[in-house]
C-alpha atoms as one frame of an Amber mdcrd trajectory, in Angstrom:
protein
  16.092  47.941 -49.678  16.787  44.247 -50.258  20.517  44.781 -49.152  19.164
  46.264 -45.910  16.664  43.496 -45.376  17.345  40.256 -43.433  19.572  37.990
 -45.618  17.079  35.167 -45.082  14.573  37.056 -47.436  17.149  36.956 -50.179
  18.048  33.340 -49.516  14.201  32.493 -49.737  14.081  34.344 -53.179  17.204
  32.328 -54.455  15.387  29.019 -53.612  12.335  30.299 -55.330  14.158  31.272
 -58.496  16.517  28.285 -58.496  13.722  25.868 -59.304  12.620  27.620 -62.418
  14.871  26.159 -64.950  14.774  22.470 -63.558  10.963  22.790 -63.347  10.811
  24.026 -66.759  12.902  21.152 -68.158  10.405  18.635 -66.981   7.494  20.489
 -68.487   9.143  20.687 -71.761   9.875  16.904 -71.650   6.240  16.073 -70.767
   4.921  18.801 -73.219   2.925  19.988 -70.160   1.248  23.284 -69.519   2.421
  26.791 -68.224   0.479  28.678 -65.823  -1.261  30.529 -68.809  -2.353  27.132
 -70.180   0.102  26.955 -73.188   3.113  24.916 -73.556   6.788  25.837 -72.737
   8.572  28.085 -75.268  12.041  28.157 -76.165  12.335  31.660 -75.004  10.706
  30.790 -71.683  13.457  27.969 -71.149  16.211  30.296 -72.308  15.213  32.977
 -69.785  14.707  29.960 -67.055  18.325  28.700 -67.901  19.790  32.242 -67.586
  18.069  32.493 -64.236  19.820  29.244 -63.054  23.153  30.217 -64.549  23.095
  33.590 -62.756  22.327  32.027 -59.501  25.042  29.287 -59.663  27.470  32.059
 -60.599  26.531  34.833 -58.176  24.348  33.549 -55.233  27.399  33.113 -52.807
  28.595  36.610 -53.484  25.049  38.165 -53.307  24.451  36.452 -49.914  27.683
  37.831 -48.586  26.655  41.241 -49.765  23.310  41.123 -48.171  25.006  39.986
 -44.935  26.919  43.196 -44.929  24.033  45.297 -46.134  26.101  46.143 -49.247
  24.984  46.654 -52.830  27.404  44.811 -55.247  27.196  43.724 -58.801  26.488
  40.076 -57.753  23.489  41.318 -55.664  22.078  43.269 -58.420  22.431  40.122
 -60.757  20.680  37.893 -58.321  17.998  40.347 -57.676  17.380  40.372 -61.368
  17.403  36.528 -61.498  15.013  36.284 -58.353  12.385  38.730 -59.733  12.751
  39.312 -63.420  14.161  35.989 -64.857  12.299  33.715 -62.497   9.050  35.238
 -63.192   9.341  35.194 -66.975  10.992  31.840 -66.832   8.171  30.337 -64.744
   5.531  31.916 -67.036   7.191  30.653 -70.091   8.391  27.372 -69.104   6.015
  26.146 -66.467   6.208  24.536 -63.000   6.498  20.770 -61.889   7.243  19.035
 -58.723   9.021  21.652 -56.648   6.110  24.004 -56.507   3.825  20.889 -55.643
   6.031  20.126 -52.689   5.733  23.712 -51.461   1.845  23.252 -51.624   2.150
  20.022 -49.549   3.524  21.997 -46.672   0.166  23.819 -46.438  -1.380  20.778
 -44.649   1.264  20.736 -41.958   0.829  22.491 -38.677   3.488  23.729 -36.121
   7.077  24.126 -37.095   7.241  22.755 -40.470   4.619  25.294 -41.573   6.752
  28.307 -40.596   9.438  27.935 -43.368   9.304  30.363 -46.224   8.081  29.501
 -49.725  11.512  29.597 -51.308  12.980  27.422 -48.552  10.370  24.802 -49.020
  10.690  25.199 -53.024  14.400  24.507 -52.612  13.555  21.136 -50.857  11.301
  20.647 -53.608  14.079  20.983 -56.095  15.830  18.057 -54.179  12.855  16.025
 -54.157  12.336  16.480 -57.919  16.060  15.620 -58.578  15.497  12.396 -56.631
  12.274  11.595 -58.670  14.102  11.910 -61.865  17.021   9.823 -60.843  19.751
  12.460 -60.901  23.241  10.745 -60.818  25.140  10.924 -57.698  27.843  13.100
 -59.063  25.464  15.743 -60.418  23.225  15.584 -57.328  26.346  16.457 -55.070
  26.662  19.704 -57.008  23.085  20.659 -56.167  23.526  19.668 -52.646  26.879
  21.561 -52.333  25.278  24.691 -53.825  22.097  24.686 -51.698  24.002  23.815
 -48.255  26.647  26.487 -49.116  23.930  29.094 -49.617  22.504  28.068 -46.298
  19.267  26.154 -47.098  17.629  23.807 -44.716  17.530  20.530 -46.716  17.093
  17.556 -44.340  13.945  16.322 -42.659  15.471  17.351 -39.416  16.173  20.958
 -40.835  12.534  21.326 -41.589  11.355  19.654 -38.274   9.790  16.865 -40.532
  11.327  14.440 -38.049   8.725  15.641 -35.542   5.768  14.850 -37.953   3.608
  11.825 -37.828   3.536   9.332 -40.463  -0.107  10.248 -40.857   0.837  14.053
 -41.434   3.718  13.067 -43.832   1.271  10.994 -45.731  -1.217  14.062 -45.951
   1.790  16.228 -47.137   2.477  13.712 -50.052  -1.236  13.443 -50.931  -1.381
  17.288 -51.107   1.571  17.513 -53.287   0.220  15.042 -55.725  -3.498  16.379
 -55.746  -5.293  16.595 -59.102  -4.584  19.902 -60.571  -1.053  20.320 -58.904
   1.765  21.373 -61.152   3.445  17.922 -60.460   1.231  16.778 -63.192   3.651
  18.374 -65.526   6.276  15.940 -64.745   7.301  13.547 -67.480   5.844  10.632
 -65.531   2.924  10.003 -63.105   4.119  10.797 -59.362   2.295   9.044 -56.587
   2.259  10.011 -52.705   4.441   6.943 -52.239   7.089   8.139 -54.690   7.139
  11.672 -52.947   7.828   9.965 -49.455  10.469   7.800 -51.067  12.021  10.802
 -52.718  11.987  12.625 -49.579  13.807   9.916 -47.704  16.089   9.620 -50.409
  17.020  13.352 -50.492  17.300  13.244 -46.710  19.829  10.365 -46.803  21.776
  11.991 -49.717  22.140  15.424 -47.898  22.790  13.785 -44.472  25.622  11.660
 -46.073  27.083  14.766 -47.879  27.150  16.749 -44.662  28.950  13.771 -42.962
  31.601  13.436 -45.650  32.137  16.922 -46.769  33.045  20.245 -44.947  30.413
  22.772 -45.620  30.699  26.496 -44.894  27.255  28.144 -45.495  27.310  31.755
 -46.495  24.047  32.464 -44.439  25.119  31.348 -40.904  22.545  33.102 -38.548
  21.184  29.634 -37.550  17.709  31.218 -37.750  16.287  27.752 -38.763  17.356
  26.421 -35.394  16.072  29.421 -33.434  12.737  29.793 -35.255  10.959  27.306
 -32.963  11.399  29.457 -29.855  10.813  32.698 -31.833   7.532  31.831 -33.718
   5.570  29.315 -31.480
C-alpha cells in the first residue's frame, strides 16, 4: 500500500521519524520527560538511534522505490523505521524542539499551514540543530541529506517569506508555549531564539543550495504546485 501511495506520504514519514533520535538526545541531556511522564531510557535512545541510522542508510533508495511503486528491501527498512522504531523511540526517549516547531505552524493560515506534519518536523530538526550550535561541517551533512530526500527547508519553500512579522512572532510564541516539548531542551528557548534559529537555518540551506549541486530523489515539485492546488 505504501509503495503504491504518493511518494510525498513516505517523505513526510521520513521527516517525522528523522527527528526521533536528535530530539531524544536533547531530552536525555536535560533529563527531561517522555510523553508518558518518565525520563528517557537507554533502550529508548538505542531504538531512536537505530531509527536514524536506518534512515541515513536507506531513505534515498526507499524514496526511489516509492517513486516507481516498487517494494524493495530499502523500502521495507524505512517503513519499519517510520512506524515502529520512530514510535518506540519517541515514547522511550521523548520529544524536544522539532515537534514544538510543528505545533508553531498551527497558528499560521494560508499556504504555510498546508504542509504535512513530517515536512514541518524536518524544518524543526534544522531549527533545533541551529539552537544547539551544530558545527557547520556536521550541519551540512543534515542539509545534504534532507535536500537530497526532497524536503522543503527554506522560508521560501514553506512560504514563510509571505508571512507577516506578527504572524512569525505568533509562530515562535506557540512553539515555546508552556507545556510544549521544547521545554525538554537542555536550555530555555525563547521566541526570539526560535526566530533567530529559523533565520540561521534559512541562510545555511540557501547558501548550501548556491554552493552545491543537489539532485532530490523526490522531484514532483509538489511544494511549488500546492498553492494552486489547495487554495
